[in-house]
Each structure stands twice: as structure tokens, then as C-alpha cells.
FIVO-544336 format. One record per residue (C-alpha): residue number from 1; x, y, z. Coordinates in steps of 0.05 Angstrom, whole numbers, plus 5000, padded with zeros to 4 digits. Layout:
<nodes>
{nr=NUM c1=X c2=Y c3=Z}
...
</nodes>
This chain:
<nodes>
{nr=1 c1=4275 c2=2138 c3=2473}
{nr=2 c1=4218 c2=2100 c3=2438}
{nr=3 c1=4226 c2=2050 c3=2386}
{nr=4 c1=4172 c2=2015 c3=2344}
{nr=5 c1=4173 c2=1954 c3=2302}
{nr=6 c1=4120 c2=1916 c3=2263}
{nr=7 c1=4124 c2=1843 c3=2246}
{nr=8 c1=4066 c2=1815 c3=2201}
{nr=9 c1=4024 c2=1759 c3=2224}
{nr=10 c1=4043 c2=1692 c3=2192}
{nr=11 c1=4000 c2=1637 c3=2173}
{nr=12 c1=4030 c2=1570 c3=2159}
{nr=13 c1=3991 c2=1532 c3=2103}
{nr=14 c1=4031 c2=1467 c3=2107}
{nr=15 c1=4093 c2=1448 c3=2145}
{nr=16 c1=4145 c2=1394 c3=2162}
{nr=17 c1=4174 c2=1402 c3=2237}
{nr=18 c1=4251 c2=1392 c3=2232}
{nr=19 c1=4279 c2=1382 c3=2302}
{nr=20 c1=4357 c2=1396 c3=2320}
{nr=21 c1=4398 c2=1395 c3=2378}
{nr=22 c1=4427 c2=1464 c3=2356}
{nr=23 c1=4366 c2=1515 c3=2357}
{nr=24 c1=4391 c2=1552 c3=2298}
{nr=25 c1=4389 c2=1489 c3=2254}
{nr=26 c1=4320 c2=1468 c3=2278}
{nr=27 c1=4261 c2=1498 c3=2238}
{nr=28 c1=4208 c2=1474 c3=2189}
{nr=29 c1=4196 c2=1463 c3=2116}
{nr=30 c1=4128 c2=1487 c3=2084}
{nr=31 c1=4092 c2=1550 c3=2063}
{nr=32 c1=4055 c2=1604 c3=2087}
{nr=33 c1=4029 c2=1680 c3=2079}
{nr=34 c1=4044 c2=1744 c3=2117}
{nr=35 c1=3990 c2=1793 c3=2131}
{nr=36 c1=3982 c2=1864 c3=2139}
{nr=37 c1=3964 c2=1861 c3=2207}
{nr=38 c1=4007 c2=1832 c3=2262}
{nr=39 c1=4048 c2=1848 c3=2319}
{nr=40 c1=4068 c2=1921 c3=2334}
{nr=41 c1=4119 c2=1927 c3=2390}
{nr=42 c1=4136 c2=1993 c3=2424}
{nr=43 c1=4199 c2=1992 c3=2465}
{nr=44 c1=4211 c2=2053 c3=2518}
{nr=45 c1=4278 c2=2061 c3=2544}
{nr=46 c1=4295 c2=2114 c3=2602}
{nr=47 c1=4362 c2=2118 c3=2635}
{nr=48 c1=4394 c2=2147 c3=2697}
{nr=49 c1=4360 c2=2098 c3=2749}
{nr=50 c1=4394 c2=2061 c3=2802}
{nr=51 c1=4379 c2=1990 c3=2774}
{nr=52 c1=4364 c2=1952 c3=2706}
{nr=53 c1=4289 c2=1939 c3=2699}
{nr=54 c1=4254 c2=1906 c3=2640}
{nr=55 c1=4182 c2=1903 c3=2633}
{nr=56 c1=4139 c2=1864 c3=2584}
{nr=57 c1=4062 c2=1879 c3=2571}
{nr=58 c1=4013 c2=1849 c3=2521}
{nr=59 c1=3960 c2=1892 c3=2494}
{nr=60 c1=3971 c2=1939 c3=2547}
{nr=61 c1=3972 c2=1894 c3=2604}
{nr=62 c1=4038 c2=1880 c3=2640}
{nr=63 c1=4052 c2=1800 c3=2646}
{nr=64 c1=4096 c2=1766 c3=2690}
{nr=65 c1=4163 c2=1732 c3=2670}
{nr=66 c1=4131 c2=1664 c3=2668}
{nr=67 c1=4076 c2=1686 c3=2621}
{nr=68 c1=4127 c2=1722 c3=2570}
{nr=69 c1=4189 c2=1671 c3=2577}
{nr=70 c1=4205 c2=1686 c3=2503}
{nr=71 c1=4204 c2=1760 c3=2504}
{nr=72 c1=4246 c2=1767 c3=2567}
{nr=73 c1=4295 c2=1714 c3=2541}
{nr=74 c1=4303 c2=1760 c3=2484}
{nr=75 c1=4311 c2=1825 c3=2527}
{nr=76 c1=4360 c2=1793 c3=2573}
{nr=77 c1=4406 c2=1779 c3=2515}
{nr=78 c1=4401 c2=1848 c3=2484}
{nr=79 c1=4397 c2=1894 c3=2545}
{nr=80 c1=4463 c2=1904 c3=2565}
{nr=81 c1=4480 c2=1882 c3=2639}
{nr=82 c1=4510 c2=1949 c3=2655}
{nr=83 c1=4455 c2=1988 c3=2633}
{nr=84 c1=4417 c2=2024 c3=2693}
{nr=85 c1=4349 c2=2047 c3=2670}
{nr=86 c1=4280 c2=2022 c3=2652}
{nr=87 c1=4258 c2=1983 c3=2592}
{nr=88 c1=4184 c2=1974 c3=2577}
{nr=89 c1=4167 c2=1930 c3=2520}
{nr=90 c1=4094 c2=1937 c3=2499}
{nr=91 c1=4068 c2=1881 c3=2448}
{nr=92 c1=4000 c2=1895 c3=2413}
{nr=93 c1=3973 c2=1837 c3=2375}
{nr=94 c1=3918 c2=1851 c3=2320}
{nr=95 c1=3900 c2=1773 c3=2324}
{nr=96 c1=3886 c2=1731 c3=2386}
{nr=97 c1=3943 c2=1692 c3=2417}
{nr=98 c1=3949 c2=1619 c3=2405}
{nr=99 c1=3904 c2=1615 c3=2340}
{nr=100 c1=3964 c2=1608 c3=2288}
{nr=101 c1=3980 c2=1678 c3=2270}
{nr=102 c1=4052 c2=1673 c3=2290}
{nr=103 c1=4041 c2=1726 c3=2352}
{nr=104 c1=4096 c2=1693 c3=2395}
{nr=105 c1=4151 c2=1694 c3=2337}
{nr=106 c1=4124 c2=1767 c3=2323}
{nr=107 c1=4133 c2=1790 c3=2393}
{nr=108 c1=4200 c2=1756 c3=2400}
{nr=109 c1=4225 c2=1783 c3=2329}
{nr=110 c1=4196 c2=1849 c3=2346}
{nr=111 c1=4233 c2=1855 c3=2411}
{nr=112 c1=4296 c2=1835 c3=2384}
{nr=113 c1=4291 c2=1889 c3=2325}
{nr=114 c1=4273 c2=1945 c3=2374}
{nr=115 c1=4320 c2=1927 c3=2422}
{nr=116 c1=4378 c2=1916 c3=2374}
{nr=117 c1=4358 c2=1985 c3=2345}
{nr=118 c1=4367 c2=2019 c3=2405}
{nr=119 c1=4430 c2=1983 c3=2436}
{nr=120 c1=4462 c2=1964 c3=2370}
{nr=121 c1=4457 c2=1900 c3=2324}
{nr=122 c1=4429 c2=1881 c3=2257}
{nr=123 c1=4365 c2=1852 c3=2231}
{nr=124 c1=4402 c2=1783 c3=2221}
{nr=125 c1=4435 c2=1780 c3=2291}
{nr=126 c1=4362 c2=1799 c3=2319}
{nr=127 c1=4324 c2=1747 c3=2277}
{nr=128 c1=4371 c2=1693 c3=2297}
{nr=129 c1=4362 c2=1710 c3=2373}
{nr=130 c1=4285 c2=1715 c3=2358}
{nr=131 c1=4284 c2=1644 c3=2327}
{nr=132 c1=4333 c2=1615 c3=2377}
{nr=133 c1=4283 c2=1639 c3=2434}
{nr=134 c1=4226 c2=1612 c3=2400}
{nr=135 c1=4257 c2=1540 c3=2390}
{nr=136 c1=4286 c2=1534 c3=2459}
{nr=137 c1=4224 c2=1557 c3=2491}
{nr=138 c1=4173 c2=1521 c3=2450}
{nr=139 c1=4145 c2=1581 c3=2416}
{nr=140 c1=4149 c2=1552 c3=2343}
{nr=141 c1=4197 c2=1530 c3=2289}
{nr=142 c1=4185 c2=1566 c3=2227}
{nr=143 c1=4146 c2=1635 c3=2237}
{nr=144 c1=4205 c2=1677 c3=2244}
{nr=145 c1=4239 c2=1658 c3=2177}
{nr=146 c1=4171 c2=1664 c3=2146}
{nr=147 c1=4157 c2=1733 c3=2170}
{nr=148 c1=4228 c2=1758 c3=2151}
{nr=149 c1=4214 c2=1734 c3=2077}
{nr=150 c1=4143 c2=1767 c3=2074}
{nr=151 c1=4095 c2=1756 c3=2021}
{nr=152 c1=4071 c2=1680 c3=2007}
{nr=153 c1=4136 c2=1641 c3=2023}
{nr=154 c1=4163 c2=1573 c3=2016}
{nr=155 c1=4209 c2=1543 c3=2065}
{nr=156 c1=4251 c2=1497 c3=2028}
{nr=157 c1=4312 c2=1487 c3=2076}
{nr=158 c1=4296 c2=1481 c3=2146}
{nr=159 c1=4334 c2=1528 c3=2199}
{nr=160 c1=4337 c2=1591 c3=2230}
{nr=161 c1=4352 c2=1657 c3=2196}
{nr=162 c1=4421 c2=1650 c3=2155}
{nr=163 c1=4415 c2=1577 c3=2155}
{nr=164 c1=4348 c2=1561 c3=2131}
{nr=165 c1=4325 c2=1578 c3=2055}
{nr=166 c1=4264 c2=1609 c3=2041}
{nr=167 c1=4232 c2=1630 c3=1969}
{nr=168 c1=4174 c2=1672 c3=1950}
{nr=169 c1=4118 c2=1658 c3=1903}
{nr=170 c1=4092 c2=1715 c3=1856}
{nr=171 c1=4020 c2=1735 c3=1865}
{nr=172 c1=3971 c2=1783 c3=1844}
{nr=173 c1=3920 c2=1827 c3=1878}
{nr=174 c1=3894 c2=1771 c3=1932}
{nr=175 c1=3870 c2=1789 c3=1996}
{nr=176 c1=3867 c2=1742 c3=2054}
{nr=177 c1=3803 c2=1728 c3=2095}
{nr=178 c1=3819 c2=1695 c3=2165}
{nr=179 c1=3765 c2=1659 c3=2209}
{nr=180 c1=3797 c2=1649 c3=2277}
{nr=181 c1=3750 c2=1605 c3=2318}
{nr=182 c1=3799 c2=1578 c3=2377}
{nr=183 c1=3871 c2=1560 c3=2397}
{nr=184 c1=3907 c2=1494 c3=2388}
{nr=185 c1=3973 c2=1483 c3=2424}
{nr=186 c1=4028 c2=1459 c3=2372}
{nr=187 c1=4061 c2=1415 c3=2423}
{nr=188 c1=3998 c2=1372 c3=2431}
{nr=189 c1=3995 c2=1358 c3=2360}
{nr=190 c1=4060 c2=1336 c3=2352}
{nr=191 c1=4058 c2=1291 c3=2406}
{nr=192 c1=3984 c2=1265 c3=2394}
{nr=193 c1=4009 c2=1213 c3=2343}
{nr=194 c1=4000 c2=1257 c3=2278}
{nr=195 c1=4080 c2=1262 c3=2266}
{nr=196 c1=4087 c2=1212 c3=2211}
{nr=197 c1=4024 c2=1235 c3=2172}
{nr=198 c1=4049 c2=1310 c3=2180}
{nr=199 c1=4117 c2=1291 c3=2155}
{nr=200 c1=4088 c2=1250 c3=2095}
{nr=201 c1=4038 c2=1298 c3=2074}
{nr=202 c1=4078 c2=1363 c3=2086}
{nr=203 c1=4137 c2=1336 c3=2044}
{nr=204 c1=4090 c2=1315 c3=1987}
{nr=205 c1=4056 c2=1383 c3=1987}
{nr=206 c1=4124 c2=1422 c3=1986}
{nr=207 c1=4150 c2=1382 c3=1930}
{nr=208 c1=4086 c2=1391 c3=1886}
{nr=209 c1=4087 c2=1469 c3=1902}
{nr=210 c1=4163 c2=1475 c3=1886}
{nr=211 c1=4138 c2=1441 c3=1815}
{nr=212 c1=4075 c2=1486 c3=1802}
{nr=213 c1=4095 c2=1552 c3=1849}
{nr=214 c1=4029 c2=1585 c3=1844}
{nr=215 c1=3984 c2=1616 c3=1903}
{nr=216 c1=3926 c2=1574 c3=1884}
{nr=217 c1=3964 c2=1512 c3=1884}
{nr=218 c1=3989 c2=1529 c3=1951}
{nr=219 c1=3920 c2=1533 c3=1977}
{nr=220 c1=3898 c2=1468 c3=1941}
{nr=221 c1=3958 c2=1430 c3=1971}
{nr=222 c1=3948 c2=1462 c3=2037}
{nr=223 c1=3873 c2=1436 c3=2042}
{nr=224 c1=3898 c2=1366 c3=2021}
{nr=225 c1=3950 c2=1369 c3=2074}
{nr=226 c1=3900 c2=1395 c3=2124}
{nr=227 c1=3856 c2=1338 c3=2112}
{nr=228 c1=3900 c2=1277 c3=2096}
{nr=229 c1=3940 c2=1291 c3=2166}
{nr=230 c1=3872 c2=1285 c3=2202}
{nr=231 c1=3881 c2=1360 c3=2228}
{nr=232 c1=3821 c2=1386 c3=2188}
{nr=233 c1=3760 c2=1350 c3=2202}
{nr=234 c1=3688 c2=1350 c3=2230}
{nr=235 c1=3651 c2=1421 c3=2238}
{nr=236 c1=3716 c2=1457 c3=2214}
{nr=237 c1=3719 c2=1421 c3=2153}
{nr=238 c1=3643 c2=1433 c3=2141}
{nr=239 c1=3656 c2=1503 c3=2147}
{nr=240 c1=3711 c2=1502 c3=2104}
{nr=241 c1=3668 c2=1471 c3=2050}
{nr=242 c1=3618 c2=1528 c3=2056}
{nr=243 c1=3673 c2=1582 c3=2044}
{nr=244 c1=3694 c2=1542 c3=1982}
{nr=245 c1=3628 c2=1549 c3=1954}
{nr=246 c1=3643 c2=1626 c3=1939}
{nr=247 c1=3722 c2=1619 c3=1928}
{nr=248 c1=3756 c2=1600 c3=1867}
{nr=249 c1=3813 c2=1567 c3=1908}
{nr=250 c1=3798 c2=1526 c3=1967}
{nr=251 c1=3801 c2=1548 c3=2035}
{nr=252 c1=3845 c2=1512 c3=2085}
{nr=253 c1=3860 c2=1510 c3=2159}
{nr=254 c1=3910 c2=1559 c3=2194}
{nr=255 c1=3968 c2=1515 c3=2225}
{nr=256 c1=3965 c2=1515 c3=2281}
{nr=257 c1=3897 c2=1540 c3=2307}
{nr=258 c1=3823 c2=1526 c3=2301}
{nr=259 c1=3811 c2=1571 c3=2242}
{nr=260 c1=3810 c2=1578 c3=2172}
{nr=261 c1=3841 c2=1626 c3=2115}
{nr=262 c1=3834 c2=1637 c3=2041}
{nr=263 c1=3859 c2=1674 c3=1986}
{nr=264 c1=3803 c2=1725 c3=1958}
{nr=265 c1=3803 c2=1752 c3=1890}
{nr=266 c1=3773 c2=1827 c3=1883}
{nr=267 c1=3713 c2=1795 c3=1849}
{nr=268 c1=3697 c2=1748 c3=1903}
{nr=269 c1=3703 c2=1795 c3=1962}
{nr=270 c1=3631 c2=1811 c3=1967}
{nr=271 c1=3605 c2=1744 c3=1968}
{nr=272 c1=3653 c2=1716 c3=2018}
{nr=273 c1=3641 c2=1776 c3=2066}
{nr=274 c1=3564 c2=1764 c3=2057}
{nr=275 c1=3574 c2=1693 c3=2076}
{nr=276 c1=3616 c2=1699 c3=2136}
{nr=277 c1=3565 c2=1752 c3=2163}
{nr=278 c1=3507 c2=1706 c3=2145}
{nr=279 c1=3540 c2=1651 c3=2184}
{nr=280 c1=3561 c2=1699 c3=2245}
{nr=281 c1=3633 c2=1683 c3=2241}
{nr=282 c1=3688 c2=1724 c3=2268}
{nr=283 c1=3735 c2=1743 c3=2213}
{nr=284 c1=3781 c2=1790 c3=2188}
{nr=285 c1=3795 c2=1810 c3=2115}
{nr=286 c1=3871 c2=1835 c3=2101}
{nr=287 c1=3918 c2=1846 c3=2047}
{nr=288 c1=3989 c2=1807 c3=2038}
{nr=289 c1=4046 c2=1841 c3=2068}
{nr=290 c1=4108 c2=1839 c3=2020}
{nr=291 c1=4163 c2=1872 c3=2056}
{nr=292 c1=4207 c2=1858 c3=2111}
{nr=293 c1=4190 c2=1872 c3=2185}
{nr=294 c1=4200 c2=1944 c3=2200}
{nr=295 c1=4237 c2=1981 c3=2257}
{nr=296 c1=4249 c2=2056 c3=2274}
{nr=297 c1=4243 c2=2112 c3=2325}
{nr=298 c1=4172 c2=2131 c3=2340}
</nodes>
């Protein structure tokens, strides 16, 4: 059997981490956007062998258990102990790892969906397992619930699937431009003395977005959050100001990665593409993914 799952890349615009001793109640408040590019997970299941084997590969390259802790943790939960056969989990990422696109959650959720489809389960049970693995092993707090919601989302109550509450903004024909320049480790930021500013500015941004729930407002609040929290500064801030010259809504920082993103109207597309090419920046232009993650036989 060959099963394929797709999970959209998820960019967090602003956030408030909410830790809890129960992983299913841990999560984050905030807002973000899902992209039509993301993580494709292919799971091959072959029975009739003497032992149970599980293998994980990233972009075609096999990875050791210590380098794919979250995916292996999900697989160990979902592949029956009495199954004798080979389970191969191939994860393909459209964006680089560690750059703020929710790849870890995409791999966890895609793996959980594909294995649940093959061995039995539901979308909610798979998502709860993926979120739990993400929290326990330090992958992330809010990506799984954001990816489940699709579109442009607001996380208004923290927690995993079935506990957290997510709402969606209405939007028109925006595309999203992303400029990924490098990785940032979430744990280093949260342990670097920025927690209080992130908490204050993140709550303020969410409160204001709930009063005026529009995509353009989200981008303005995201930019304020990024600067006021101290995350967006230096050359990255100057680059954001360059992008702003050709956009109607401000660009902002990908949370958490060394990179930028912006909503682009159809009439702005040519100008923004010309600018990023002139600046010789890595970029991608995608559409917004409005549906749920998908899964089925391949």
C-alpha cells in the first residue's frame, strides 16, 4: 500500500507561547497563513516479513532516529506492535527546514494522517498525536492546529486539536511571497530573554486583530509585533522596508525564521518579483491554501 498526505506550509505572523504540563493543552495564541506548498508525505507499507521495520527519509535521504525524533515517535504510536513488515515514510519539503514554515509539524501531521489512514484512525486522533509529539519533543506549539484550519487563521484559545480554538479570516485573491534567508531555533528565542515582550506584544496584536479581522490588519500587527518584540532588526528590517515600497500591506518576519513574508495583490505581483530579483534574494510566490490537509491512497 502507498498512501500520500499533504500538509500546507504554515507561517506564523505573531504568537504567544502557552506552555502546560499536559502537552494537549500546550499551544500558542496568534495568527498565521497556510500556503499551497508544504510537506508531502508518502508512506509505503509492505507486509509479510519476519520483523517490524520503520524507516524515515527527508527529501529522499534516509535519516537516523535521533534526527527524526518526532516522526519516529508518531510512527511508533500508530504502527501496530504486532505488525510484521516494512513501513517506509518519505517526507518531501518544499521549503528548507528550520526556516519557519512548519516543516516539523508538517512531517508529524502528514505521517500521522498517512499511518492512520492505513492502519485505522481519524483526522482528529492523528492531529492530536502529531501535536503531542511536537510539544513533547520541542518541534513547535501552534503549527498543527494552524495547518488543520487552513487559510489565514487566528488561534484564539491555546491548545492542541480538540482543545484549542481557531478562527479564520476572510480574504480575497492574495498571494504570499516568502524570502527565506536562514534558520532560527525557536527554543533559543524563548530562552533568550524575549518572553515578556513576546507575551505582551503578541496578546496586544491578537486583541486588535479580533476587533478588526482583516488580512491587511494582520500584516500591520505582525510587523509591529516583530519590531516591538526585538525579533526584526538590522539588515532584515531594512530589507522589509525595501519590500514595503512595492506593497500596500507591510511585509513582516516569518516566525520563527530568518526571513520575510508578505501578502501580494495581483496588481503588485510584477513589481515585487522585479524587486526581489534585483536584490538577488531567494524567494517563492505561492497561493493561500484554504482546505484541510489531505490524505489518500497514491
